[in-house]
Backbone as JSON, one array per atom type, in Angstrom:
{
  "sequence": "METVRRQYKVDRRDIMYLRATIESYDGMAVVRTVDPRAAVIELLIAPGCESRIAELVEDLRCREKLAISPIESPKADSIFGCG",
  "N": [[81.56, 74.15, 132.9], [82.54, 77.48, 132.23], [85.4, 79.55, 132.72], [85.17, 82.73, 134.26], [85.83, 85.87, 133.01], [87.24, 89.01, 134.01], [88.18, 92.34, 133.52], [90.3, 94.76, 134.78], [91.47, 98.12, 135.33], [94.3, 99.24, 136.88], [96.46, 100.64, 139.37], [99.81, 100.65, 138.45], [101.72, 100.07, 140.24], [100.6, 98.41, 142.04], [100.03, 95.9, 140.99], [101.52, 93.49, 141.57], [100.92, 93.16, 144.25], [98.08, 92.87, 144.25], [98.01, 90.54, 142.65], [99.23, 88.63, 144.32], [97.51, 88.78, 146.56], [94.86, 88.06, 145.65], [95.34, 85.59, 144.44], [95.98, 84.21, 146.65], [93.68, 83.18, 147.62], [93.11, 80.23, 147.3], [92.67, 78.62, 144.33], [90.42, 80.06, 143.51], [90.75, 82.3, 141.78], [92.89, 83.53, 139.18], [95.36, 85.91, 138.41], [96.1, 87.81, 135.55], [98.26, 89.75, 133.73], [97.28, 91.92, 131.37], [98.02, 94.21, 129.92], [100.87, 95.67, 130.7], [101.84, 98.25, 130.55], [99.6, 99.92, 130.35], [98.62, 99.16, 132.67], [96.54, 97.14, 133.01], [94.68, 94.47, 134.12], [93.54, 91.05, 134.22], [91.21, 89.14, 135.62], [90.82, 85.63, 136.04], [88.28, 83.74, 136.81], [87.16, 81.22, 138.78], [84.32, 79.07, 138.14], [81.37, 79.76, 140.12], [82.69, 81.22, 141.98], [82.37, 83.95, 141.67], [80.97, 85.9, 143.14], [82.33, 85.95, 145.59], [85.0, 86.86, 144.78], [84.27, 89.34, 143.66], [83.47, 90.53, 146.07], [85.99, 90.66, 147.33], [87.43, 92.26, 145.72], [86.03, 94.58, 145.88], [86.52, 95.1, 148.62], [89.27, 95.45, 148.67], [89.38, 97.72, 147.28], [87.93, 99.5, 148.79], [88.88, 99.28, 151.62], [91.64, 98.98, 151.46], [92.16, 101.15, 149.81], [92.81, 100.83, 147.1], [93.27, 101.62, 143.74], [91.14, 100.29, 141.64], [89.51, 99.76, 138.82], [86.75, 98.51, 137.08], [86.74, 97.33, 133.75], [85.11, 96.18, 131.63], [82.45, 95.63, 132.49], [81.13, 97.73, 134.62], [79.1, 97.51, 136.65], [78.98, 94.89, 137.28], [80.89, 94.26, 139.33], [80.52, 96.05, 141.28], [78.98, 95.59, 143.65], [78.99, 96.2, 146.31], [79.38, 99.21, 148.22], [81.69, 101.8, 149.08], [81.81, 102.8, 152.31]],
  "CA": [[81.41, 75.54, 133.04], [83.68, 78.25, 131.74], [86.13, 80.57, 133.59], [84.62, 84.01, 134.09], [86.87, 86.84, 132.85], [86.95, 90.33, 134.36], [89.35, 93.11, 133.43], [90.42, 96.1, 135.58], [92.5, 99.17, 135.3], [94.75, 99.35, 138.17], [97.84, 101.3, 139.44], [100.85, 99.68, 138.0], [102.52, 99.61, 141.48], [99.72, 97.52, 142.8], [99.76, 94.61, 140.25], [101.99, 92.32, 142.28], [100.1, 93.07, 145.57], [96.85, 92.34, 143.84], [98.16, 89.15, 142.23], [99.54, 87.76, 145.59], [96.4, 88.81, 147.45], [93.82, 87.41, 145.0], [95.71, 84.21, 144.22], [96.12, 83.46, 147.86], [92.45, 82.45, 147.85], [93.51, 79.06, 146.51], [91.72, 78.0, 143.35], [89.26, 80.94, 143.1], [90.99, 83.27, 140.64], [94.2, 83.74, 138.71], [95.45, 87.28, 137.86], [96.87, 87.88, 134.44], [98.55, 91.14, 133.24], [97.0, 92.1, 129.94], [98.82, 95.34, 129.31], [101.63, 96.25, 131.8], [102.0, 99.73, 130.41], [98.37, 100.57, 130.77], [98.2, 98.6, 134.0], [95.29, 96.47, 132.73], [94.82, 93.06, 134.56], [92.49, 90.22, 133.91], [90.96, 87.98, 136.64], [90.14, 84.48, 135.52], [87.6, 83.39, 138.12], [86.48, 79.89, 138.8], [82.79, 79.08, 138.24], [80.8, 79.71, 141.46], [83.44, 82.11, 142.92], [82.42, 85.33, 141.17], [80.62, 86.84, 144.17], [83.5, 86.12, 146.63], [85.96, 87.62, 144.19], [83.65, 90.64, 143.57], [83.59, 91.13, 147.46], [87.39, 90.79, 147.67], [87.82, 93.45, 144.88], [85.47, 95.82, 146.49], [87.18, 95.31, 149.94], [90.47, 96.0, 148.33], [89.1, 99.19, 146.79], [87.35, 100.34, 149.98], [89.7, 99.27, 152.79], [92.99, 99.2, 151.08], [92.21, 102.3, 148.97], [93.55, 100.62, 145.88], [92.6, 102.13, 142.44], [90.73, 99.25, 140.9], [88.42, 100.14, 137.95], [86.37, 97.56, 136.15], [86.78, 97.9, 132.31], [84.06, 95.68, 130.89], [81.09, 95.87, 133.03], [81.18, 98.42, 135.91], [78.0, 97.13, 137.51], [79.26, 93.49, 137.64], [81.68, 94.14, 140.42], [80.2, 97.0, 142.22], [77.84, 95.13, 144.42], [79.11, 96.86, 147.63], [79.85, 100.56, 148.13], [82.51, 102.21, 150.13], [81.01, 103.46, 153.3]],
  "C": [[82.78, 76.25, 132.63], [84.24, 79.22, 132.85], [85.45, 81.94, 133.31], [85.81, 84.91, 134.09], [86.46, 88.21, 133.26], [88.27, 91.14, 134.26], [89.18, 94.41, 134.22], [91.57, 96.9, 135.12], [93.0, 99.44, 136.65], [95.99, 100.3, 138.19], [98.83, 100.33, 139.24], [101.61, 99.16, 139.22], [101.82, 98.63, 142.22], [99.57, 96.11, 142.15], [100.24, 93.47, 141.08], [101.24, 92.04, 143.61], [98.83, 92.39, 145.2], [96.94, 90.85, 143.47], [98.27, 88.34, 143.53], [98.22, 87.74, 146.52], [95.24, 87.89, 146.83], [94.13, 85.93, 144.81], [95.92, 83.48, 145.54], [94.78, 82.76, 148.25], [92.53, 81.29, 146.9], [92.38, 78.59, 145.62], [90.48, 78.88, 142.93], [89.52, 81.75, 142.0], [92.55, 83.24, 140.32], [94.26, 85.11, 138.1], [96.46, 87.19, 136.65], [97.08, 89.42, 134.06], [98.33, 91.16, 131.77], [97.87, 93.09, 129.21], [99.59, 96.07, 130.51], [101.76, 97.77, 131.72], [100.73, 100.55, 130.76], [97.81, 100.13, 132.12], [96.77, 97.94, 133.99], [95.54, 94.91, 133.23], [93.49, 92.4, 134.16], [92.31, 89.14, 135.04], [90.22, 86.83, 135.92], [89.66, 83.69, 136.76], [86.8, 82.02, 137.91], [85.06, 79.95, 138.9], [82.39, 78.96, 139.77], [81.58, 80.61, 142.41], [83.35, 83.57, 142.53], [81.91, 86.31, 142.2], [81.6, 87.0, 145.23], [84.58, 87.02, 146.07], [85.51, 89.11, 144.04], [83.79, 91.34, 145.02], [85.07, 91.4, 147.75], [87.85, 92.07, 146.92], [87.34, 94.67, 145.54], [86.13, 96.11, 147.91], [88.51, 95.89, 149.71], [90.41, 97.44, 147.93], [88.73, 100.08, 147.99], [88.42, 100.44, 151.18], [91.06, 99.58, 152.51], [93.28, 100.58, 150.29], [92.95, 102.2, 147.68], [92.69, 101.11, 144.7], [92.34, 100.94, 141.57], [89.45, 99.66, 140.11], [88.1, 99.11, 137.03], [86.35, 98.15, 134.65], [85.55, 97.51, 131.46], [82.63, 95.97, 131.29], [81.09, 96.46, 134.41], [80.31, 97.82, 136.97], [78.3, 95.71, 138.1], [80.01, 93.4, 138.95], [81.44, 95.19, 141.47], [79.0, 96.64, 143.0], [77.88, 95.68, 145.86], [79.76, 98.34, 147.33], [80.76, 100.76, 149.2], [81.82, 103.06, 151.07], [81.68, 104.5, 154.02]]
}
């Protein structure tokens, strides 16, 4: 199985926080900065972990109020809405 890649536009000030938070879920995903000026990150998600990472991203967006916008496929990671 191949690693699933998802790109997001984020606030540049949040890149390190996102990296630390997402990578603390050991072995589920790795965060890579694609373009530091444009604040684009890429998540390299382990096979089978896509839904958990999507939930985590949505939780960070809703609860932490972080600006995280999917770049490639907006529907792929918007399985939950902010209530």
